[in-house]
N, C-alpha and C positions, 0 to 999 in steps of 0.2 A: 475512299471508295474500293471496294474489291475490284479485282480486274476482270475481264473476258474470262469464263471459264478456261482452266488450263487440262488439259486429259493426256495425262502421262502415260506413254507407253510401256514403259521398262524403268521399274522404280528399285533403287538400292535400299534398303533398310540397312542400315549398321547397329548393331546390338540387337539383333532382330530374334536370338534364342533368348533374350531376357525376360525379364516379367512384362514391362511394358510393351517392348519391343514385338513379343511373341504375340501378344493380344491385338496389336496393332497388325502385324502380319494376316493374324486370322480376319478381321475386319475388313482389308485390304482384298484379300482374296474373295471373302464372299460378297462384298459390295461391288468388287471390280474384276469381276472372273478373267476378264480378258486381258487384264493387264500383266505382263511379265516380271515376277517379284523374284530379287536375288537379294538374300540374308548374307550378309557381311560379321563373322562374327568371332571373335578369339577363343570363346568359351572357356571363359574364367570360371572361378568358383560359381557365379550366379549366371553363368550362361549354359544350356542346357537344351538339346536338340530333342530332348522327350517332350519340351513345351510346345512341340510341333508336329509332334509322332501322328495325329489327326489328318495333317496337311502333305502327308508325305507324298510326292510326287506332283506338287502343284505349286513348288519354288525351288529355285537354285539356291545352294550354298557354297560360299566360299569361306573356308576358316582363315582368316587374318586379322592382323594388328591393324587399328587406324593408323598408328604411329610410322606403319612400314608404307612410305610414299610409292615404293614400286610393287608392293601387291594392293593398294588403293588405285592405282593408274591402271594396272590389269584389268582388275574388276572394274572399273568404268569405261574400258576401251572394248573389251571382248563380250561386254552383256550390252553394247550401246546404249547405255543408261542415260536418260533425259531428266530424272527426277532422283534427287536423294533425300531420304528421311534419316537424319542422324539421331539415332538414340543412344549409341554407345558412350558409355562413361561409367567411372566408378562412382557409386550414389550413397555410399552409406555414411554417416556423420561421425559415428563412432570408431568407424576405421580410419575417416581422415584423420583422426584426433592420434591414433595410434600411427600411421604413417602417411603422412601429409604429401610426400614427393611423389607416391605413385598418382596420385589425384592431379597435381599440377603437369606430371609426361601424360597421363593420358586424355583426361580431360581439357586439357589447353593446348599442348602439342598436337594429339591425336586430331583435334577439330580443326586446329589450322592447316594438319597436313589434309584433311577430308576438303577444306575450302579450295586448297591452293590447287589439286589436283582436278576437283569438280569445274575450276573455271578453266584450266587448260582443256577439259574435256568437254567443255561448252555444254556443260549443264544446265537444265532451263529452269529449274527450282529446286533449291535446297531449303529444307526445313530442319533447322534447328531446334532441337527439344530441350528445353531450359528448366529452370524450377524456380516457384515463389521465394527459395529460400536465400536467392540473390539479394532478394529486398530487404532482409534482415528481420527485425522481430517489430511487432506493432503494440501500440498501447492497448486499453480495454475497448476502444471505440475505432470504427472506421476501416477502410480494407484498401489493400494494394491496388492501384491504376497501372497502366503501362507509363505514365508519368512519374511514378513513385521512385525516389530517389535510389541506386544501389548500395547497398550497406552489407554484406555479408558479413557473418560473425565467424564461420567456421571454415577451415581448411576447403572442404567440399564445398559449400556455399561459394566460395572466393575462386576457386578453379572453374564454377560454373558461371561467375560472373566474368570472369576473366575471357572465357572461351566468349559469351555473348559479345564482349566488346570486340575481340575478333572478327566476330560474325560481322559486327556494324561497320568495320573498319571496312570489311571489303564491299558491303552495299554502298559505301559512300565514296570509297577511293574508285573501285573498279566498275561499280553500276552493277555488281554482280545480285544476282535476283533470289536473295535468301530471305527467310522469313523466321522469326523467334518465337517460339510458342513459352508460355510460363505457366505451369500447372501447378496445382493444390495437390496434396497427399492421396495417391492412389491406394484402391483396394481392389481386390479380386483374384481369381485363381491366380496360379502358377507364380506367387510371388514368395521369392527365396525367404526361408524362417527366420531371416536376423531382423525383420521391418517389425515395426509393432504388432500388428492385429496378426499374421501368422504364427508369431514367438508365442503373445498370448493363446493363441489358441491350442498349440501342440503343446506347451507347457501344462494348459490346463486340461486337456484330453488325458495327461500322463501323472496329472495330479502332483505336478511340481511348482514350485513355488512361481509367481509371475511378478518380475522385477520391474518395478515402475520409478522413473525417477524423481527425485524430489519431493514436492506435495502431492503430482498427478495432475495440477491443473493447467499446463501446458496445451493451449489450444491449437486445434489443426483443422484445416477445411478438407474434407474427406469427399473425395469423386472416384465413382466406380471406372475403371480402365477401361469398360466398354464406352462409358462415353467421352472419356479421353481421346480414345482411340477415333470416335468418329470425330471430334473436333480437330483432330490432327489431318484427317482425310479431306475434311471441309477447307481447311487452312491451305491444304496441296492444292486444290482443285480451283478454290477462289480467294483465295489471300491476296492482298496487295503485297508483291516484291516491297522489301525495305522496312515491313511493318512488325510490328510487336503485337502478340494476343494473348491476354491470359486468361487461363481456362481454369473454372473453380465451378462448385455445385451449390455455393451459399450453406456448409452443410458444415457448421462448425461443435465441434466436440471436446471438452476436456479430455486428454487421455485416460485418467481414471476412469470416466464415465464409459468409454469405449472398454475397457477393461473390465468392469461390473456389468456391463451388458453381454459381454463375451461369456462371463460364468454365470449369469441368469440365463442364456440360452442353452447352455452345455448340462445346467442343473449343478454347478460346482460352487463350494462356499467361497466367501469374501476372503477367509483366512488365508486364501493361499497368495492374495496379495502381499507383497513386502516390497515397502520402501526404500530406495537405495539412494546411496550420493549423487547427486545431480550432475549430469555432465559439464564441463566448462561452455560457458557462454551458451547456453541452452536457450534458443528463442519463445520467448513466453505465450505468442501468438502469432498467426497467420489468419488473414483473412481474404480473399480473391474479389475482386470487381470485375466481371467478366462481362460487363455489360458493351463495351466493343465488340467481340466477337458476336455477340447475341444479333445488337444491332445491325453490323454490316454484312455478317456472314449467316445469319437464320440460325446458328448453333447454342443450343441450349440442353444441359442435361435433363436426362428423362429416367435416370433409375433411381426409384425411391430408396431410400438409406433403408428403412426396415428390410425392404425385398431383398435388395442388394447383400446385407451383410448377413442375413438368413441364408443365401445362395452361397455367399463366400463359405461361411461355415458348413454348409452341408457339403460343399467340394473338398474342403480340407479333411471332414471325417471319412468321406468316400474315397480320399487319394492318398490314404495312409503311405502305399508304397511308394508314390512319388515323393514325398517330403521324408520319409526315412532314407531313400536313396540319395537325395541332393545333399541331406546332413552327413552322410558317410565319408569316409576318408576320400574317396574318389573326388567328390568336389571341393574337399575343404583342402586338398593336397596343395592348390593354388593360394589359398588365405596362408598356409604354412610357410612357403616360400617369401612371400610379400611382405609380411608382418611380422614375422617371428624376430624378436631381439629390437622392435621398435619402441 
């Protein structure tokens, strides 16, 4: 059962300049304006302070690497942090296949550093943001519950599963007040254009081929990042320390149908679709059972998918300057250094 409400006074958000992290920061500031918010972000290729431009002056920022124990320690102590929401991670499956060691370093070691320094600093709540990908692939029926076995198939998923296990070890060994959330695929504004929805949107708007893996029938459960942010806020304030909460919206779509929907909304022909060789170990289907978080914490996804995807498409059409900048050499320099010749 959920604990008595926890009211953090000073929250450190790692990866708060990324897609999901920045949307959470926005939600936290809007819903809890009296909470002091500090963003810690390395500003890699997918981290961009433009994502927080409308919140200038409402949060503090520290540029640091989560694997740097001294920097993390200084951040926790200088800002008197009582809660950490840990989004920072390398997160793209394709990149993890090209350069897996970066994922292990950041996601596993970085999480371990965050845990150890947070424990030493007396942090009262640590929310570890994980993913449904740690569960592996589902057959045509059923959904992942919090009791589903962990069975990762990509280096990215394996690094997140490993970090989950480190978190659970701190819960059990040190009685550390951590909570794990595992969410389904997010969509919404500020998503870096390597992921399915923004990539297809941008290619379609530019009349470029839309590359679709395999037969396009891989199924994902899509949730608007605003709903995910509200779930994380609810877990932060009312979740039970030591618990795992699955977060999803029961909104399953085959990838090819998402692509066709985007083309219909944009008025583009399906001839732009180009089927390409499937990536290795491509999980066939994900589905999340969110009954635990609904039952215990009263959270439920609110965004209608038709409205949410229309809003997302409109956002990318209206923010061409943003996605052109993040796709420029300035933001891709990190990718070139990390993944070249791997």
